[in-house]
C-alpha positions as CSV (number, residue, x, y, z in Angstrom):
1,M,-17.7,-9.2,-48.4
2,S,-15.5,-6.6,-46.6
3,L,-13.8,-7.3,-43.3
4,S,-16.0,-4.7,-41.5
5,T,-19.2,-6.3,-42.8
6,T,-18.0,-9.8,-41.7
7,L,-17.1,-8.5,-38.3
8,L,-20.5,-6.8,-37.9
9,I,-22.3,-10.1,-38.7
10,M,-19.9,-12.0,-36.3
11,K,-20.7,-9.6,-33.5
12,S,-24.5,-9.8,-34.0
13,V,-24.3,-13.6,-33.8
14,L,-22.1,-13.5,-30.7
15,L,-24.4,-11.1,-29.0
16,I,-27.2,-13.6,-29.3
17,I,-25.0,-16.2,-27.6
18,L,-23.3,-14.1,-25.0
19,V,-25.9,-11.6,-23.7
20,P,-27.9,-14.1,-21.6
21,C,-24.8,-14.5,-19.4
22,L,-25.2,-11.1,-18.0
23,T,-28.7,-11.8,-16.8
24,Q,-27.5,-14.6,-14.6
25,V,-25.6,-12.3,-12.3
26,S,-26.7,-12.5,-8.7
27,A,-27.1,-8.9,-7.6
28,T,-25.9,-7.8,-4.2
29,H,-28.7,-5.2,-4.1
30,P,-32.2,-5.6,-5.5
31,S,-32.9,-3.9,-8.9
32,I,-34.4,-0.4,-8.9
33,E,-36.6,-1.5,-11.8
34,P,-39.8,-3.4,-11.0
35,Q,-40.1,-6.8,-12.7
36,D,-43.4,-5.9,-14.3
37,L,-42.2,-2.6,-15.7
38,D,-44.9,-1.4,-18.2
39,I,-42.8,0.4,-20.8
40,A,-45.9,1.6,-22.8
41,R,-47.3,3.2,-19.6
42,A,-44.0,4.8,-18.7
43,L,-43.9,6.4,-22.2
44,F,-47.6,7.5,-21.9
45,Q,-46.8,9.2,-18.6
46,R,-44.2,11.2,-20.5
47,G,-46.8,12.3,-23.0
48,Y,-46.1,9.7,-25.8
49,D,-48.8,7.2,-26.9
50,V,-46.9,4.3,-28.4
51,S,-50.1,2.2,-29.1
52,V,-49.6,3.3,-32.7
53,L,-46.4,1.2,-32.8
54,G,-48.3,-2.0,-32.1
55,P,-48.4,-4.2,-28.9
56,L,-45.1,-4.9,-27.1
57,G,-45.2,-8.6,-28.1
58,Y,-45.2,-7.7,-31.7
59,W,-41.6,-6.6,-31.5
60,Q,-40.4,-9.8,-29.8
61,S,-40.1,-11.5,-33.2
62,P,-36.5,-11.9,-34.3
63,V,-37.5,-11.8,-37.9
64,R,-39.1,-8.3,-37.5
65,R,-36.0,-7.1,-35.6
66,S,-33.5,-8.6,-38.2
67,E,-35.3,-6.9,-41.0
68,G,-34.9,-3.5,-39.2
69,M,-38.6,-3.0,-39.0
70,S,-38.5,-1.9,-35.3
71,C,-35.9,0.8,-35.9
72,A,-37.8,2.1,-39.0
73,V,-40.9,2.5,-36.9
74,V,-39.0,4.3,-34.1
75,C,-37.4,6.6,-36.6
76,Q,-40.9,7.5,-38.0
77,F,-42.2,8.0,-34.5
78,L,-39.4,10.4,-33.6
79,D,-39.6,12.2,-36.9
80,R,-43.3,13.0,-36.2
81,A,-42.8,13.9,-32.6
82,F,-39.8,16.2,-32.8
83,D,-38.4,19.1,-34.8
84,P,-37.1,18.1,-38.2
85,D,-33.5,19.0,-37.3
86,Q,-33.5,16.6,-34.4
87,V,-34.1,13.5,-36.5
88,L,-31.8,12.8,-39.4
89,L,-33.1,10.3,-42.0
90,P,-30.9,8.5,-44.6
91,E,-32.3,10.4,-47.6
92,E,-31.3,13.8,-46.1
93,T,-28.1,15.6,-46.7
94,A,-27.7,16.3,-43.0
95,Y,-27.7,12.6,-42.3
96,Q,-24.9,12.0,-44.8
97,S,-22.8,14.7,-43.3
98,F,-23.4,13.3,-39.8
99,A,-22.7,9.7,-40.8
100,D,-19.4,10.7,-42.4
101,D,-18.3,12.9,-39.4
102,Y,-16.3,10.4,-37.4
103,W,-12.6,10.5,-36.6
104,S,-11.9,7.0,-37.9
105,L,-13.4,5.8,-41.2
106,L,-13.9,2.4,-39.6
107,Q,-16.9,4.1,-37.8
108,V,-18.1,5.5,-41.0
109,D,-18.7,2.0,-42.3
110,A,-21.8,1.8,-40.1
111,R,-25.0,3.5,-41.3
112,P,-27.9,3.9,-38.8
113,S,-31.6,3.7,-39.6
114,C,-31.7,7.3,-38.4
115,V,-30.0,9.8,-36.1
116,F,-31.8,11.3,-33.1
117,Q,-30.4,14.4,-31.4
118,P,-32.1,15.0,-28.1
119,S,-32.0,18.4,-26.6
120,N,-32.4,17.4,-22.9
121,S,-32.2,14.4,-20.6
122,S,-36.0,13.8,-20.8
123,Q,-35.7,13.2,-24.5
124,V,-32.8,10.8,-23.9
125,S,-35.1,9.0,-21.4
126,L,-37.8,8.8,-24.1
127,V,-35.5,7.2,-26.8
128,V,-34.2,4.7,-24.3
129,L,-37.7,3.5,-23.5
130,L,-38.6,3.5,-27.2
131,T,-35.7,1.3,-28.1
132,R,-36.6,-1.1,-25.3
133,Y,-40.2,-1.2,-26.4
134,T,-39.3,-2.1,-30.0
135,K,-36.0,-4.0,-29.4
136,C,-34.3,-1.5,-31.7
137,P,-30.5,-1.4,-31.1
138,F,-28.7,1.9,-30.6
139,A,-25.3,3.6,-30.3
140,V,-24.5,6.8,-28.4
141,K,-22.2,9.5,-29.8
142,S,-20.4,12.1,-27.8
143,G,-17.5,13.2,-29.9
144,G,-17.1,10.2,-32.2
145,H,-13.4,9.7,-31.6
146,A,-13.5,5.9,-31.0
147,T,-11.7,3.9,-33.6
148,F,-14.0,1.0,-34.6
149,A,-17.5,0.5,-36.1
150,N,-20.4,0.5,-33.7
151,A,-18.5,2.1,-30.9
152,S,-20.5,5.3,-31.3
153,S,-22.1,4.5,-34.7
154,I,-24.4,1.6,-35.7
155,S,-25.9,-0.2,-38.7
156,A,-29.6,-1.0,-38.7
157,G,-30.1,0.9,-35.4
158,I,-30.4,4.4,-34.1
159,T,-27.5,6.6,-33.3
160,I,-28.3,8.9,-30.4
161,S,-26.1,12.0,-30.8
162,L,-25.6,14.1,-27.7
163,E,-24.3,17.1,-29.6
164,A,-27.1,19.4,-28.4
165,L,-26.3,18.6,-24.7
166,N,-23.5,21.1,-24.6
167,I,-23.8,23.0,-21.4
168,I,-20.7,24.5,-19.9
169,K,-21.6,26.3,-16.6
170,L,-19.6,27.2,-13.5
171,S,-21.1,26.7,-10.1
172,E,-21.6,29.8,-8.0
173,D,-18.6,29.1,-5.8
174,R,-16.6,28.2,-9.0
175,S,-15.6,24.8,-7.5
176,T,-17.3,22.7,-10.1
177,A,-18.4,23.1,-13.7
178,S,-21.4,21.4,-15.3
179,I,-20.3,20.0,-18.6
180,G,-22.6,18.4,-21.3
181,P,-21.4,15.3,-23.2
182,G,-21.9,17.1,-26.5
183,N,-18.8,19.2,-25.9
184,T,-15.3,18.6,-27.1
185,W,-12.5,19.3,-24.7
186,G,-11.2,22.1,-26.8
187,A,-14.6,23.9,-26.3
188,V,-14.4,23.2,-22.5
189,F,-10.9,24.6,-22.1
190,N,-11.8,27.6,-24.2
191,S,-14.8,28.4,-22.1
192,L,-13.2,28.0,-18.7
193,G,-9.8,29.6,-19.5
194,P,-11.0,33.2,-19.3
195,H,-12.1,32.4,-15.7
196,G,-8.6,31.3,-14.8
197,L,-9.9,27.7,-14.3
198,T,-9.7,24.4,-16.0
199,V,-10.9,20.8,-15.4
200,S,-9.1,17.5,-15.8
201,G,-10.1,16.5,-19.3
202,G,-8.8,15.2,-22.6
203,R,-5.5,16.4,-24.0
204,T,-6.8,16.3,-27.6
205,G,-9.2,19.2,-28.3
206,S,-11.3,17.3,-30.8
207,V,-12.1,14.4,-28.4
208,G,-15.6,14.4,-26.9
209,V,-16.3,14.8,-23.2
210,G,-18.5,11.7,-22.7
211,G,-16.4,8.8,-24.0
212,L,-13.2,10.0,-22.4
213,L,-14.7,10.4,-18.9
214,L,-16.5,7.0,-18.9
215,G,-13.3,5.2,-20.0
216,G,-11.0,6.8,-17.4
217,G,-9.5,9.8,-19.1
218,L,-5.8,10.9,-19.3
219,P,-5.6,14.6,-18.6
220,Y,-2.8,17.1,-18.4
221,L,-1.2,17.3,-14.9
222,M,-2.6,13.9,-13.9
223,N,0.1,13.4,-11.3
224,L,-1.3,16.4,-9.6
225,H,-5.0,15.7,-9.9
226,G,-5.4,12.1,-11.0
227,W,-7.3,10.9,-14.0
228,A,-10.3,12.7,-15.5
229,C,-12.8,10.2,-14.1
230,D,-11.4,10.8,-10.6
231,N,-12.3,14.5,-10.9
232,V,-16.1,14.0,-11.6
233,A,-18.1,15.3,-8.6
234,S,-21.4,13.8,-9.9
235,F,-23.1,12.4,-13.0
236,E,-26.6,13.0,-14.3
237,V,-27.5,9.7,-16.0
238,V,-30.5,8.1,-17.7
239,V,-30.8,4.5,-16.7
240,A,-32.5,1.6,-18.4
241,N,-36.1,2.2,-17.0
242,G,-35.9,5.9,-18.2
243,T,-35.3,7.3,-14.7
244,I,-32.9,10.3,-14.5
245,L,-30.6,9.8,-11.6
246,E,-27.8,11.7,-9.9
247,A,-24.7,9.5,-9.1
248,S,-22.3,11.0,-6.6
249,P,-20.4,10.1,-3.4
250,S,-23.6,10.6,-1.5
251,S,-26.3,9.5,-4.0
252,N,-26.3,6.2,-5.8
253,E,-22.7,5.7,-4.7
254,D,-22.4,2.3,-6.5
255,L,-23.4,3.8,-9.8
256,Y,-21.0,6.7,-9.2
257,F,-18.2,4.1,-8.7
258,A,-19.1,2.2,-11.9
259,L,-19.3,5.3,-14.2
260,R,-15.7,6.3,-13.3
261,G,-14.1,4.0,-15.8
262,G,-16.7,1.3,-16.4
263,G,-17.7,2.7,-19.8
264,P,-21.1,3.1,-21.3
265,N,-22.6,0.1,-19.6
266,F,-24.9,1.6,-17.0
267,G,-26.9,4.3,-18.7
268,I,-26.5,7.5,-20.8
269,V,-24.8,10.3,-19.0
270,T,-26.4,13.6,-19.9
271,E,-24.3,15.9,-17.7
272,Y,-21.0,15.7,-15.8
273,R,-20.2,18.0,-12.8
274,L,-16.4,18.3,-12.8
275,L,-14.1,19.6,-10.1
276,T,-12.3,22.8,-11.3
277,H,-8.6,23.6,-10.8
278,D,-6.4,26.7,-11.0
279,L,-3.6,26.4,-13.6
280,A,-0.5,28.3,-12.4
281,G,0.0,31.3,-14.7
282,G,-2.9,30.1,-16.9
283,S,-0.7,28.1,-19.2
284,L,1.5,24.9,-19.6
285,W,5.1,24.8,-20.5
286,T,5.4,22.4,-23.4
287,S,8.5,21.0,-25.1
288,R,9.0,18.6,-28.0
289,R,12.5,17.1,-28.3
290,T,13.2,14.9,-31.3
291,Y,15.9,12.3,-31.2
292,T,17.1,10.3,-34.2
293,S,20.5,9.1,-33.0
294,A,20.2,8.8,-29.2
295,L,17.2,6.5,-29.2
296,D,18.3,4.3,-26.3
297,A,19.2,7.3,-24.2
298,A,15.7,8.8,-24.8
299,V,14.1,5.6,-23.6
300,Q,16.3,5.6,-20.6
301,A,15.3,9.2,-19.8
302,F,11.6,8.2,-20.1
303,T,12.2,5.4,-17.6
304,D,14.1,7.7,-15.2
305,V,11.7,10.6,-15.3
306,G,8.8,8.2,-14.6
307,A,10.6,6.8,-11.6
308,Q,11.0,10.3,-10.2
309,S,7.4,11.4,-10.8
310,A,6.6,11.9,-7.1
311,T,9.3,14.6,-6.8
312,D,7.5,17.0,-9.1
313,L,3.7,16.6,-9.5
314,F,3.5,19.4,-12.1
315,A,5.6,17.4,-14.6
316,D,4.4,15.0,-17.3
317,Q,5.8,13.3,-20.3
318,W,5.1,10.8,-23.1
319,L,7.4,9.3,-25.7
320,T,6.4,8.7,-29.4
321,L,8.2,6.2,-31.6
322,S,7.7,6.6,-35.3
323,N,9.4,6.1,-38.7
324,V,9.2,9.0,-41.1
325,N,10.5,8.4,-44.6
326,G,12.8,5.7,-43.3
327,T,14.2,7.7,-40.4
328,E,13.6,6.1,-37.0
329,S,12.8,8.7,-34.4
330,V,11.8,9.1,-30.7
331,V,10.0,12.3,-29.8
332,A,9.7,13.3,-26.1
333,S,6.7,15.4,-25.3
334,L,7.3,17.2,-22.0
335,F,4.8,19.3,-20.0
336,H,5.0,21.3,-16.8
337,G,2.4,23.3,-15.0
338,T,4.5,26.2,-13.7
339,Q,5.9,29.3,-15.3
340,D,9.5,29.0,-14.1
341,I,10.6,25.9,-15.9
342,S,14.2,26.5,-14.8
343,K,13.1,24.8,-11.5
344,A,12.0,21.6,-13.3
345,A,15.1,19.6,-12.7
346,I,13.1,16.4,-13.2
347,F,13.6,16.7,-17.0
348,E,17.4,16.8,-16.8
349,P,17.6,13.2,-18.2
350,Y,16.2,14.6,-21.4
351,T,17.9,17.9,-21.5
352,S,21.3,16.3,-21.0
353,I,20.9,14.4,-24.3
354,S,21.6,16.2,-27.6
355,A,18.3,16.4,-29.6
356,E,18.2,16.9,-33.4
357,H,15.2,19.3,-32.9
358,E,13.8,21.0,-29.9
359,E,10.9,23.4,-29.5
360,S,9.6,24.8,-26.2
361,T,7.0,27.4,-25.3
362,H,4.3,28.3,-22.9
363,R,0.7,28.0,-24.2
364,N,-2.8,27.8,-22.7
365,L,-4.7,24.5,-22.5
366,T,-6.8,25.3,-25.5
367,A,-3.8,25.8,-27.7
368,A,-2.1,22.7,-26.4
369,A,-5.2,20.6,-27.0
370,E,-5.6,22.0,-30.5
371,E,-2.0,21.1,-31.3
372,E,-2.6,17.5,-30.2
373,A,-5.7,17.4,-32.4
374,M,-3.6,18.4,-35.4
375,E,-1.3,15.5,-34.7
376,T,-4.2,13.0,-35.0
377,P,-6.3,14.2,-38.1
378,S,-9.5,12.4,-39.2
379,G,-10.1,11.0,-42.6
380,Y,-8.3,7.7,-42.3
381,R,-9.0,4.2,-41.2
382,Q,-7.5,4.1,-37.7
383,Y,-7.2,1.9,-34.7
384,F,-5.7,1.8,-31.2
385,Y,-4.1,-1.2,-29.4
386,T,-2.9,-1.1,-25.9
387,M,-1.1,-2.9,-23.1
388,T,0.5,-2.1,-19.7
389,F,3.6,-3.3,-17.9
390,K,6.0,-2.3,-15.1
391,N,8.2,0.7,-15.6
392,D,11.5,-1.1,-16.4
393,K,14.3,-0.1,-18.7
394,R,14.6,-3.6,-20.2
395,I,11.0,-3.8,-21.4
396,N,10.8,-0.1,-22.4
397,S,13.9,-0.6,-24.5
398,L,12.4,-3.8,-26.0
399,V,9.3,-1.8,-27.0
400,K,11.5,0.4,-29.2
401,D,13.3,-2.6,-30.8
402,V,10.2,-4.6,-31.5
403,F,8.3,-1.6,-32.9
404,F,11.0,-0.7,-35.4
405,Q,11.6,-4.4,-36.4
406,E,7.9,-4.8,-37.2
407,Y,7.3,-1.4,-38.8
408,P,7.9,-2.6,-42.4
409,A,4.7,-4.7,-42.2
410,F,2.7,-1.4,-42.0
411,D,4.7,0.4,-44.5
412,R,4.2,-2.3,-47.2
413,V,0.5,-1.3,-47.5
414,G,1.1,2.4,-47.2
415,G,0.0,2.5,-43.6
416,S,1.7,4.4,-40.8
417,V,1.9,3.7,-37.1
418,R,3.1,5.4,-33.9
419,L,3.8,3.8,-30.6
420,I,3.4,6.1,-27.6
421,L,4.7,5.3,-24.2
422,Q,3.0,7.0,-21.2
423,R,3.4,6.8,-17.5
424,I,0.9,5.6,-14.9
425,N,2.7,6.9,-11.8
426,K,2.1,6.4,-8.1
427,P,0.8,9.9,-7.6
428,Q,-1.9,9.2,-10.2
429,L,-2.7,5.8,-8.5
430,E,-3.0,7.5,-5.1
431,Q,-5.5,10.0,-6.5
432,M,-7.6,7.1,-7.8
433,Q,-8.4,6.0,-4.3
434,A,-10.2,9.3,-3.5
435,R,-14.0,9.6,-3.4
436,G,-14.6,5.9,-3.1
437,G,-12.2,4.8,-5.7
438,N,-12.8,3.7,-9.3
439,P,-13.2,0.3,-10.9
440,L,-9.9,0.2,-12.9
441,G,-8.3,-2.2,-10.4
442,L,-5.1,-0.2,-10.0
443,I,-3.5,0.6,-6.6
444,P,-0.5,2.7,-5.7
445,E,1.7,-0.4,-5.1
446,D,1.3,-1.2,-8.8
447,G,3.2,1.9,-9.9
448,P,5.0,3.1,-11.7
449,L,3.7,1.5,-14.9
450,T,4.3,2.0,-18.6
451,L,1.1,2.4,-20.7
452,V,1.5,1.5,-24.4
453,L,-0.6,3.0,-27.1
454,L,-0.2,1.7,-30.7
455,A,-2.0,4.1,-33.1
456,A,-2.2,3.1,-36.7
457,T,-3.7,4.9,-39.8
458,W,-4.2,3.6,-43.3
459,R,-6.4,3.8,-46.4
460,G,-8.5,1.1,-47.9
461,A,-10.6,-1.6,-46.3
462,E,-8.6,-4.2,-48.2
463,N,-5.7,-3.4,-45.9
464,D,-7.6,-3.9,-42.6
465,V,-6.4,-7.4,-41.9
466,V,-2.7,-6.5,-42.7
467,M,-2.8,-3.5,-40.3
468,Y,-4.6,-5.4,-37.5
469,T,-2.2,-8.3,-37.9
470,A,0.9,-6.2,-37.7
471,G,-0.3,-4.3,-34.6
472,S,-1.3,-7.6,-32.9
473,T,2.1,-9.1,-33.7
474,I,3.9,-6.2,-31.9
475,L,1.8,-6.4,-28.8
476,Q,1.9,-10.2,-28.7
477,R,5.7,-10.1,-28.8
478,L,5.8,-7.5,-26.0
479,K,3.2,-9.4,-23.9
480,T,5.3,-12.6,-24.1
481,E,8.4,-10.8,-23.0
482,A,6.7,-8.9,-20.2
483,V,5.2,-12.1,-18.8
484,Q,8.5,-14.0,-19.0
485,R,10.3,-11.2,-17.2
486,H,7.5,-10.8,-14.5
487,L,6.8,-7.3,-15.7
488,N,3.4,-7.7,-17.1
489,K,0.3,-5.9,-15.8
490,D,-3.1,-7.0,-17.2
491,F,-4.7,-3.6,-17.2
492,L,-6.1,-2.3,-20.5
493,Y,-7.0,1.4,-20.7
494,M,-10.6,1.3,-22.1
495,N,-10.2,4.4,-24.3
496,Y,-7.2,2.7,-26.1
497,V,-8.5,-0.8,-26.6
498,S,-9.0,-2.4,-30.0
499,P,-12.4,-4.0,-30.5
500,Y,-10.8,-7.4,-29.8
501,Q,-9.5,-6.4,-26.3
502,D,-11.6,-6.9,-23.1
503,A,-11.0,-3.9,-21.0
504,V,-13.4,-4.8,-18.1
505,A,-11.8,-8.2,-17.6
506,S,-8.4,-6.5,-17.2
507,Y,-9.8,-4.7,-14.1
508,G,-9.6,-7.9,-12.2
509,A,-12.3,-10.6,-11.3
510,K,-13.5,-8.8,-8.2
511,N,-14.1,-5.4,-9.9
512,K,-15.7,-7.1,-12.9
513,Q,-18.1,-8.9,-10.7
514,K,-18.9,-5.7,-8.8
515,L,-19.6,-3.9,-12.1
516,M,-21.9,-6.6,-13.3
517,E,-23.8,-6.5,-10.0
518,I,-24.2,-2.8,-10.3
519,A,-25.4,-3.1,-13.9
520,H,-27.9,-5.8,-12.8
521,K,-29.3,-3.3,-10.2
522,Y,-29.8,-0.4,-12.6
523,D,-30.3,-2.4,-15.8
524,P,-31.6,-5.9,-14.9
525,N,-32.6,-6.8,-18.4
526,G,-29.2,-5.9,-19.9
527,V,-30.4,-3.1,-22.1
528,F,-27.0,-1.5,-22.3
529,Q,-25.4,-4.8,-23.0
530,R,-28.0,-6.1,-25.5
531,L,-29.4,-3.1,-27.4
532,Q,-26.2,-1.0,-27.3
533,P,-23.8,-3.6,-28.7
534,G,-20.8,-1.5,-29.5
535,Y,-17.7,-0.6,-27.5
536,A,-16.4,-2.4,-24.3
537,K,-19.0,-4.5,-22.7
538,L,-19.0,-5.9,-19.1
539,D,-18.5,-9.6,-20.1
540,R,-16.7,-9.4,-23.4
541,A,-14.8,-7.3,-25.9
542,A,-16.7,-5.3,-28.5
543,I,-15.9,-8.2,-31.0
544,P,-15.2,-11.3,-28.8
545,G,-13.9,-14.6,-29.8
546,T,-11.3,-13.6,-32.3
547,A,-8.2,-15.1,-30.8
548,F,-6.0,-14.1,-33.7
549,F,-6.3,-10.5,-32.6
550,N,-7.0,-10.8,-28.9
551,F,-4.6,-11.3,-26.1
């Protein structure tokens, strides 16, 4: 039995045990869903007679659900009710193409009973009610860039692909843009660029809109505008009873708060209205400086530039550690949002160090995002691991040392890994307090922080345990040192977590409780905890209880 199959079984068993915990939350506000919700009637009012599926009680049987009977029935129902190209079945070529089209091959391990591609929010509402009626589990796919099975794919369930929800439309006053979750960020930048506008979105063009925004989102120029989730003016979201709601600072404010970093735990977002921004000169200045001899000096520069972030909000940076053919290197990726880079004195700690290679240019956001996509190709088994600590030269330098010490463990099975250091600076944290704040649990007094991303790629399921063990070892060592030096910060960036890391718990007990109460209000029966099992849940990691990989 493969590791991925074993983990899938483990997760199914743990869900049976853990899901009832969520239903015990005492909600601050009463649920918007009546206790006697008649799902069959709600579907009938939408024009769909589900009496052909059998009575509701028929699908309560665990045996019928475990045999996948409920999902097979829903797939047949959808196939008869909608155009053939909206429902992909396992025997079809289009299904195979879809199921193989994920960034990480770990997601490809999962095979759904069928794929449904709704064309509007009403059809999303329908499929949510159908899955509730039959107890059929589901996953939701925006761009499919998550790293682990069941994040946006599912076995013995229905994958709801939002690909057709791909609106990109400017408001009349050009202050906001309505963006569908079926878009990638490359498409968004390409569409808005000719208007001289952009939005705070993903820095990798192939990443989908939906997952990035719900997990927080690290955009370009985030010292200037904050994180992507802090630039959402409103959400259109389908909640558990099939209702289509608007969540904004003035409508369903609690749901608006929860969706800005709380993940896919409250409903299916079918449209995002994002604040637009002018980008000076229409382009970014980007620079990549490669160091192979002055590694310590480059880490010091990273620390110094992070400490000075408030002096130049247009500046951004990240540092990538890698080992290429036995050569240890540190690559500084520098960005600036103005045309006259000669005024960017903030990067002097880098430019004063002799680099083995340097390449600088001005490029638009579309080109910058496309370049990042090329740096992270699909077609491999891949994972992310993450942690956060205070911006401190001692721990930043230790990251470098530990990473290169442990690198041979990856290399022995033909895998590769990069460790990327990024900044969570005070200007970003100040922006997080706007429009009612977000649930991430970060405040300006926390900054500046160092955000660690460990990104591994390899081939062969037989190497999964080795790769996860090696990554876990690196972060365990760093966590121990950070705690001992009083530099640790518990925050885990949801879009970077492994399936063994509990992102919501890292937001703090108060925010976790608040999110669970909001979920209870809009989803009192835990539909998005119980029937959508993948990705970060409110009360657990995607695969909980595996202490060997979790910390």
